[in-house]
C-alpha positions in Angstrom: -5.9 24.7 -2.4 -5.9 20.9 -1.7 -8.8 18.8 0.3 -6.1 18.6 2.9 -6.9 22.3 3.9 -10.3 21.2 5.0 -8.9 19.7 8.2 -8.6 22.5 10.8 -9.0 21.0 14.0 -6.2 18.2 13.6 -3.3 17.0 11.7 -5.0 15.4 8.7 -4.3 11.6 9.2 -4.8 9.4 6.0 -5.4 5.7 6.4 -2.9 4.1 4.0 -5.0 1.9 1.2 -3.9 -1.8 2.2 -5.2 -4.4 -0.3 -5.9 -7.8 1.3 -6.5 -6.6 4.8 -9.2 -4.0 4.7 -12.2 -3.2 2.7 -14.8 -0.4 2.8 -15.7 -0.8 6.5 -12.0 0.7 7.5 -12.3 3.3 5.0 -15.7 4.5 6.1 -14.8 4.3 10.0 -11.7 6.2 9.4 -13.8 9.2 7.7 -16.4 9.0 10.1 -13.7 9.4 12.9 -12.4 12.4 11.2 -9.7 11.1 9.1 -9.2 10.1 5.5 -10.2 6.7 4.6 -8.7 5.0 1.7 -10.1 2.0 -0.3 -7.5 -0.2 -2.1 -8.7 -0.9 -5.8 -5.8 -2.9 -7.6 -7.3 -6.2 -6.5 -11.1 -5.2 -7.5 -12.7 -5.8 -10.7 -15.0 -2.7 -11.9 -18.3 -4.4 -10.3 -16.5 -4.8 -7.1 -15.0 -1.3 -7.1 -18.8 0.0 -8.1 -20.3 -1.8 -4.8 -17.5 -0.6 -2.7 -17.8 3.2 -3.8 -21.5 2.8 -3.6 -21.0 1.7 0.0 -18.6 4.5 0.9 -21.0 7.2 -0.7 -24.0 6.0 1.3 -22.2 5.9 4.7 -19.4 8.5 4.5 -20.3 10.6 1.1 -20.0 13.6 3.0 -16.3 13.0 3.8 -12.9 13.2 2.0 -12.0 9.6 1.0 -9.3 8.3 -1.4 -9.5 5.5 -3.7 -6.1 3.9 -4.8 -5.0 2.3 -7.9 -1.5 1.0 -9.2 -0.2 2.4 -12.2 2.5 -0.3 -13.1 2.9 -1.8 -16.6 2.0 -5.6 -16.7 5.5 -7.1 -17.9 6.4 -9.6 -20.6 8.1 -12.9 -19.4 9.8 -15.5 -21.2 9.6 -19.2 -20.5 13.0 -19.2 -19.1 12.0 -16.8 -16.5 8.9 -18.8 -15.6 10.9 -22.0 -15.2 13.7 -20.4 -13.3 10.9 -19.1 -10.8 9.1 -22.4 -10.6 12.7 -23.8 -9.9 12.8 -21.8 -6.8 9.4 -22.4 -5.7 9.6 -26.5 -6.5 10.6 -27.6 -3.2 8.0 -25.8 -1.4 5.5 -26.9 -4.0 6.4 -30.5 -3.3 6.0 -30.0 0.4 2.4 -29.1 -0.1 1.5 -31.4 -3.0 1.3 -28.5 -5.4 1.9 -28.4 -9.4 2.5 -25.9 -12.0 -1.2 -26.8 -13.1 -2.6 -25.3 -9.5 -1.0 -21.9 -10.5 -3.8 -19.5 -11.9 -3.3 -17.2 -14.9 -2.3 -13.5 -13.8 -0.9 -11.9 -10.9 -3.9 -10.5 -9.5 -3.4 -6.9 -9.6 -5.1 -4.5 -12.0 -3.3 -1.4 -13.4 -5.4 1.6 -13.7 -7.6 1.3 -17.0 -10.5 2.4 -18.9 -12.9 0.1 -16.8 -11.6 1.7 -13.7 -11.8 5.0 -15.3 -15.5 4.4 -16.0 -16.2 3.9 -12.3 -14.0 6.7 -11.1 -16.1 9.0 -13.4 -19.4 8.0 -12.0 -18.6 8.4 -8.4 -16.3 11.4 -8.7 -14.1 10.6 -5.4 -12.5 13.4 -4.1 -9.0 11.9 -3.9 -7.7 9.5 -6.4 -4.1 8.0 -5.6 -1.7 6.1 -7.4 1.3 3.6 -6.5 4.1 3.1 -8.9 3.9 6.3 -10.8 1.1 7.7 -12.8 -1.3 6.2 -15.5 -0.9 7.5 -19.0 -1.6 11.0 -19.7 -5.0 10.4 -21.4 -6.2 8.4 -18.4 -4.8 11.0 -15.8 -6.2 14.0 -17.6 -9.8 12.1 -17.6 -9.6 11.5 -13.9 -8.3 15.1 -13.4 -11.5 16.2 -15.3 -13.8 14.5 -12.7 -12.6 17.0 -10.0 -10.4 14.4 -8.1 -7.2 15.5 -6.4 -4.1 13.4 -7.8 -1.7 12.0 -5.2 1.2 9.5 -6.0 3.9 7.8 -4.0 7.6 9.0 -4.2 10.6 6.7 -2.7 13.1 9.2 -3.9 13.7 12.8 -4.6 13.9 12.2 -8.5 10.5 10.2 -8.3 8.8 13.2 -6.5 9.8 15.6 -9.1 8.7 13.4 -11.8 5.3 13.3 -10.1 4.9 16.9 -9.7 6.3 17.4 -13.6 3.6 14.9 -14.6 0.6 16.0 -13.2 0.4 14.9 -9.6 -1.5 17.5 -7.2 0.2 16.0 -4.1 3.2 13.7 -3.3 3.3 10.9 -0.7 7.0 10.5 0.7 7.1 6.8 1.4 10.1 6.0 3.7 12.1 2.9 3.8 10.3 2.3 7.0 7.0 1.8 5.7 5.2 -1.4 5.3 3.6 -3.0 2.3 4.7 -2.5 -1.2 7.2 0.2 -2.1 6.0 2.7 -4.7 9.2 2.4 -6.7 8.9 3.1 -10.3 12.0 5.1 -11.4 14.9 3.8 -9.2 14.9 0.0 -8.5 18.6 0.4 -6.8 17.2 -0.3 -2.9 20.8 1.3 -1.7 19.1 4.5 -2.9 16.1 4.3 -0.7 16.1 6.6 2.4 14.2 6.6 5.7 11.4 8.8 6.0 13.1 11.9 8.2 15.8 12.2 5.5 13.6 11.6 2.3 10.5 13.9 3.7 12.5 17.1 4.2 14.5 16.5 1.0 11.4 16.2 -0.9 9.9 19.1 0.6 12.6 21.3 -0.4 12.6 19.8 -4.0 8.8 20.3 -5.2 6.2 22.9 -4.8 3.3 20.7 -4.4 2.0 19.4 -0.6 3.9 16.6 0.8 2.3 13.9 2.7 4.9 11.7 5.2 4.5 7.8 5.2 6.6 5.2 6.9 6.9 4.3 10.4 4.2 6.6 11.7 2.6 4.6 14.6 2.3 7.2 17.4 1.9 10.9 17.9 5.5 11.8 18.2 6.4 10.6 14.9 3.4 12.6 13.5 4.8 15.7 15.0 8.2 15.0 13.7 6.7 14.6 10.3 5.0 17.7 10.4 8.0 19.7 11.7 9.9 18.1 8.8 7.6 19.9 6.1 4.7 17.3 5.8 1.3 18.8 5.5 -0.5 15.2 6.4 0.4 11.7 7.3 -0.6 8.7 5.8 -0.6 5.7 8.3 -0.9 1.8 7.6 0.4 -0.8 10.0 -1.3 0.9 13.0 -4.3 0.5 11.4 -3.8 -3.0 10.6 -4.7 -3.5 14.3 -8.0 -1.5 13.7 -11.5 -3.3 14.9 -12.6 -2.3 11.4 -9.5 -3.8 9.5 -10.0 -7.5 7.9 -6.3 -8.2 9.0 -6.2 -12.2 9.9 -6.0 -13.3 13.4 -2.5 -14.8 12.3 -1.3 -11.5 11.0 -2.6 -9.6 14.1 -0.9 -11.9 16.5 2.3 -11.5 14.7 2.0 -7.9 14.9 1.6 -8.0 18.7 4.6 -10.3 19.3 8.3 -10.1 19.1 8.1 -11.3 15.4 7.1 -7.6 14.5 10.5 -6.4 15.5 11.9 -8.4 12.4 10.6 -6.9 9.2 12.4 -7.2 5.7 11.9 -5.8 2.4 11.3 -8.9 -0.1 9.9 -9.3 -3.7 9.1 -13.2 -3.0 5.2 -12.4 -2.7 4.6 -10.4 -5.8 7.9 -9.6 -7.6 7.6 -5.8 -6.3 9.5 -4.8 -3.3 7.3 -5.1 -0.1 8.1 -4.6 3.5 6.7 -7.4 5.9 7.4 -9.7 9.0 10.3 -12.1 8.0 9.1 -15.7 8.0 10.5 -19.0 6.7 10.1 -18.5 3.0 12.2 -15.2 3.2 14.9 -16.9 5.5 15.5 -19.9 3.2 15.0 -18.4 -0.2 16.4 -15.0 0.5 14.1 -12.1 0.9 15.0 -10.7 -2.5 15.4 -13.3 -5.2 16.8 -12.5 -8.8 14.6 -15.1 -10.3 11.2 -13.9 -8.6 8.9 -12.9 -11.8 8.6 -9.2 -11.9 5.7 -7.5 -10.6 3.0 -8.5 -10.3 3.5 -11.6 -11.7 5.5 -13.8 -9.1 1.9 -13.4 -6.9 0.1 -16.1 -8.9 2.4 -18.9 -7.6 3.2 -17.4 -4.3 -0.5 -17.1 -3.6 -0.8 -20.8 -4.3 1.7 -21.7 -1.8 0.4 -19.1 0.8 -3.2 -20.5 0.6 -1.9 -24.4 0.8 0.4 -23.4 4.0 -2.3 -21.5 5.5 -4.8 -24.1 5.0 -2.2 -26.7 6.7 -2.1 -24.3 9.7 1.4 -22.4 8.8 1.9 -18.9 8.1 5.5 -19.5 6.9 4.6 -18.5 3.5 2.4 -15.5 4.5 2.8 -12.0 3.4 2.4 -10.3 6.9 3.0 -6.9 5.6 4.2 -4.5 8.3 6.3 -1.4 8.7 9.2 -0.7 11.0 7.1 1.3 13.4 4.9 -2.0 14.2 6.1 -2.9 17.6 4.7 0.6 18.5 1.5 0.2 17.2 -1.6 -0.3 19.6 -5.1 -1.9 18.6 -8.5 -0.6 19.0 -11.4 1.2 16.9 -10.2 3.3 14.0 -11.5 6.4 16.1 -9.3 5.2 19.1 -6.2 4.8 16.8 -6.9 8.3 15.2 -7.1 9.8 18.7 -3.8 8.6 19.9 -2.1 9.5 16.9 -3.2 13.0 17.3 -2.1 13.1 20.8 -5.1 12.6 22.6 -6.2 10.0 25.3 
């Protein structure tokens, strides 16, 4: 029995956790409208996470919600790797008057740790989900002891099988169409990545735990197709970027509602991890996937400085406008209106 079985009147819709473009406001709005709201926690310190969960508990405590963490291992890098990455960025740093001294220490994304666990133990959210695999056995067992249901993303059948074998209660099948960071953790060969409607039935046939479909689901017909192919629920991200309650910037919203949204690519330039976003000058000139980009999440420190400087100058040429391939079909409105459309209601 999973928390998803509580949803009997309509197909369960999970709002994807989207760090940087949403906070508690969107998660609460989705919960109150009958979906499952998600809080992205990878960029929150323990104090911020505590404040966010207190707000969710206050306004939507009786609803099912999801708190999402990253389970990556912070990599070690050499000076040679750092120099190679800075060489790629140097022409752009020079353009905006930046130097290496402007780059902050760290990558800005926290893997799940003892500090985050303490907050989870305090609030006991009904669902705790992970990206990039699962945390270590001790941490995972402690999360399970709170009563939380464990979800995690798989981009291949092998990853889904691994998640089931290592303690996940539900697997999220993340198709190639999905916007934002891919949950790759076992296989980094992108040629092995599948679209949702081939990945989903293959995962459903390979594991015994429930499967959630994610990637390219921006309208009711895609939701129905996902259910037909074995999903017990769908996770939707890009469509909620246009929600009134999202913190999506005006420039990002405009891009999502323009012909630019038809051109999304997978890149590693902004964090070192593979992520799908709207193509821009940075991706075109440097190449969307660059071998010198520092491994996730370390590339993000320098890329973030460049993004901030460009945006201050009025340019989004270096901004990570994450979006899935279903972006052209997304329509704005309140979270409640978006949920209604996804369920096939007017």
